[in-house]
C-alpha positions in Angstrom: -24.8 10.9 5.3 -27.4 10.6 2.7 -25.1 8.6 0.1 -28.3 5.2 -0.3 -30.5 8.4 -2.2 -27.2 9.2 -4.3 -26.9 6.2 -5.3 -30.8 5.4 -5.7 -31.1 8.4 -8.5 -28.2 7.0 -10.5 -28.8 3.5 -10.8 -29.7 1.5 -14.4 -31.4 -1.1 -15.3 -29.7 -3.9 -17.1 -33.3 -4.5 -18.1 -33.8 -1.4 -19.7 -30.6 -1.6 -22.0 -31.4 -1.6 -25.7 -28.0 -0.5 -28.0 -27.6 3.0 -27.8 -25.6 4.6 -25.3 -28.5 8.1 -24.7 -29.8 6.3 -21.9 -26.1 5.9 -20.7 -25.2 9.6 -21.9 -28.2 11.2 -19.5 -27.1 9.3 -16.9 -23.5 10.2 -16.6 -24.4 13.7 -16.7 -26.8 13.8 -14.4 -24.1 11.8 -12.5 -21.9 14.7 -13.0 -24.2 17.7 -12.1 -24.0 15.2 -8.7 -20.6 15.6 -8.6 -20.5 19.3 -8.7 -23.2 19.5 -6.8 -21.8 17.5 -4.2 -18.2 19.3 -4.3 -20.2 22.3 -3.7 -22.2 21.3 -0.4 -21.2 22.6 2.4 -21.5 18.9 4.1 -18.0 18.2 6.2 -15.2 16.7 4.3 -16.3 12.6 5.1 -19.3 13.1 4.1 -18.0 15.0 1.2 -15.3 12.8 0.1 -17.9 9.4 0.6 -20.2 11.3 -2.0 -17.5 11.6 -4.1 -16.1 8.8 -4.0 -19.3 7.0 -4.3 -21.2 9.5 -7.0 -17.1 8.8 -8.9 -17.4 4.7 -9.0 -21.2 5.0 -10.4 -19.3 7.5 -13.5 -16.7 5.4 -13.8 -18.9 2.3 -14.1 -21.5 4.1 -16.6 -18.2 4.9 -19.0 -17.5 1.3 -19.3 -21.3 0.5 -19.7 -21.2 2.8 -23.2 -17.4 1.5 -23.6 -18.5 -2.1 -23.9 -21.5 -1.2 -25.6 -19.5 1.0 -28.8 -17.5 -2.0 -28.7 -20.5 -4.7 -29.5 -22.4 -2.8 -32.2 -18.5 -2.0 -33.3 -17.9 -6.2 -33.2 -21.9 -6.6 -34.6 -21.0 -4.5 -37.7 -17.9 -5.9 -38.6 -19.6 -9.4 -38.6 -22.5 -8.3 -40.4 -20.3 -6.5 -43.1 -18.2 -10.0 -43.0 -21.3 -11.8 -44.0 -21.8 -9.7 -46.9 -18.6 -9.9 -47.6 -19.2 -13.2 -48.0 -22.4 -12.8 -49.6 -21.0 -11.5 -52.0 -17.8 -13.7 -52.7 -20.2 -16.7 -52.7 -22.2 -15.6 -55.1 -21.6 -17.3 -58.6 -21.8 -14.9 -61.3 -23.6 -16.3 -64.8 -20.8 -17.0 -67.4 -19.6 -19.1 -64.5 -23.1 -21.2 -64.7 -22.5 -21.5 -68.2 -19.9 -22.8 -68.3 -20.1 -25.8 -65.7 -23.3 -26.3 -68.3 -21.3 -26.5 -72.1 -18.8 -28.3 -70.2 -21.4 -31.5 -69.4 -23.9 -31.5 -72.7 -24.0 -34.4 -75.2 -23.8 -33.1 -79.0 -25.6 -36.0 -80.8 -25.8 -35.4 -84.1 -28.2 -36.9 -86.8 
């Protein structure tokens, strides 16, 4: 039936994953092309439907992986922005440091 060759062409290795979604998007494009080819093929309807279902499942998996990567990237960016905001709000200005020093000084006159 040839279904194993379809799944072999679009397998995704998590070890090669990076923060970008470009490799996933390329796989998605390849799967879409495969889907069109299967729909136009001369295979019998049962075989064609089996192949179509498999490709559609693979497309859904890739789309979910893309969404997850985008969500993770958005979360990481939000955490970076929050950390930067906390650093800025926790830093003391020079005038407040001087105020603390002046209240702790002792005036000794002779």
